[in-house]
C-alpha positions in Angstrom: 111.5 113.4 106.3 110.1 116.8 105.3 106.6 118.1 105.1 106.2 116.8 101.5 107.2 113.3 102.5 104.8 113.5 105.4 102.0 114.5 103.0 102.8 111.7 100.6 102.8 109.2 103.4 99.4 110.5 104.7 97.9 110.3 101.2 99.2 106.7 100.8 97.8 105.7 104.2 94.4 107.0 103.2 94.5 105.2 99.8 97.4 103.0 98.8 95.9 102.9 95.2 96.2 106.7 94.7 98.1 107.5 91.6 101.4 109.3 91.5 99.6 112.0 89.3 97.0 112.6 92.0 99.6 112.8 94.8 101.6 115.2 92.6 98.6 117.4 92.1 97.9 117.5 95.9 101.5 118.2 96.9 102.4 120.5 94.0 105.0 118.3 92.3 105.5 116.5 89.0 104.6 112.7 89.0 108.2 111.7 88.4 109.3 113.6 91.5 106.6 111.9 93.6 107.6 108.5 92.2 111.3 109.2 93.2 110.2 110.3 96.7 108.1 107.2 97.2 111.0 105.0 96.1 113.3 106.7 98.6 110.6 106.4 101.4 110.5 102.6 100.6 114.3 102.3 100.6 114.6 104.1 104.0 111.9 101.7 105.4 109.2 104.3 106.0 106.9 102.2 103.7 107.1 98.4 104.3 104.3 97.2 102.0 100.9 98.0 100.5 97.8 96.1 101.5 94.1 95.7 100.8 91.8 95.8 103.8 88.9 93.4 103.5 85.6 93.8 105.3 85.7 90.9 107.8 81.9 90.8 108.3 81.4 90.4 104.5 83.7 87.3 104.7 81.8 85.8 107.6 84.6 86.7 110.0 82.7 89.1 112.2 83.8 87.7 115.5 86.9 89.6 116.8 88.7 88.3 119.8 92.0 88.9 121.7 93.7 85.9 123.3 96.2 86.2 126.1 98.7 83.3 126.0 101.0 82.0 128.7 103.8 79.6 127.9 106.4 77.6 129.8 109.2 78.9 127.5 112.3 80.2 129.1 112.7 84.0 129.0 113.7 85.1 125.6 112.4 82.0 123.9 110.5 82.7 120.7 109.5 79.2 119.5 105.9 79.6 120.6 105.7 83.0 118.8 107.0 81.5 115.6 104.4 78.7 115.8 101.6 81.2 116.5 102.7 83.4 113.6 102.2 80.4 111.2 98.5 80.2 112.0 96.4 82.1 109.4 93.6 82.8 111.9 95.9 84.9 113.9 96.1 88.5 112.6 98.6 89.8 115.1 101.1 88.2 117.6 102.5 90.5 120.3 105.1 89.6 122.9 103.8 91.4 126.0 105.1 92.3 129.4 103.2 91.1 132.5 101.8 87.7 133.5 101.0 86.7 130.0 103.6 86.1 127.3 101.7 86.9 124.1 98.6 88.8 123.0 96.9 87.5 119.8 94.3 89.2 117.6 92.0 86.7 115.9 88.9 86.7 113.7 86.4 83.9 113.4 82.9 83.4 112.1 81.3 82.5 115.4 81.9 81.3 119.0 82.1 77.7 117.9 84.8 78.5 115.3 86.7 80.3 117.9 86.4 77.5 120.4 87.5 75.0 117.8 90.5 77.1 117.0 91.5 77.4 120.7 91.1 73.7 121.2 92.5 72.3 117.9 95.2 74.8 117.1 96.4 76.5 120.2 95.7 73.4 122.3 98.2 71.4 120.2 101.2 73.8 120.9 102.9 72.1 123.7 104.5 75.2 125.2 101.2 76.9 125.8 100.1 76.5 129.4 97.0 78.7 129.4 94.9 81.1 127.5 92.4 83.9 128.3 90.1 85.1 125.6 88.3 88.4 125.4 85.5 88.7 122.8 85.0 92.1 121.3 81.3 93.3 121.4 81.7 96.4 119.3 84.6 98.1 117.6 84.8 101.9 117.9 88.0 102.4 116.1 90.3 100.0 114.2 93.0 101.4 111.9 96.5 100.6 110.7 97.2 104.2 109.9 100.0 105.7 112.0 100.1 109.2 113.4 103.0 110.8 111.5 105.5 112.9 113.6 105.4 116.6 113.4 107.8 118.0 110.8 109.8 121.1 111.3 109.8 123.3 108.2 
């Protein structure tokens, strides 16, 4: 990856709908050259997909919570993770080190909706032995943009 690739990735992280022509203007290339670079970045796995970020509060999903999950699975077992990943209310499933097995990021409309989810969805997964939920009061920063590595020129 060179400095031009890094600039292209930065522009795409800021706005995935930016046109090749606008990227080309900002990096000093022709649009066909930018298109080829983006294709190569996709092939090499630097770009996995493109997404639209929705405003959760506008969709009545303003309650953000993190749920620590413990299971009785043997070490290396991933059945619970696969079950958790199927639930649309769960935005992220992380296998973590420590006393807990998984950390989940979930969004709901209110406390009752979250409680129902914990009881009716997580409570039905037989391998889950306990959960601990942390409700977010205020979000200072939330991003999916990665800090790109320094590039030697």
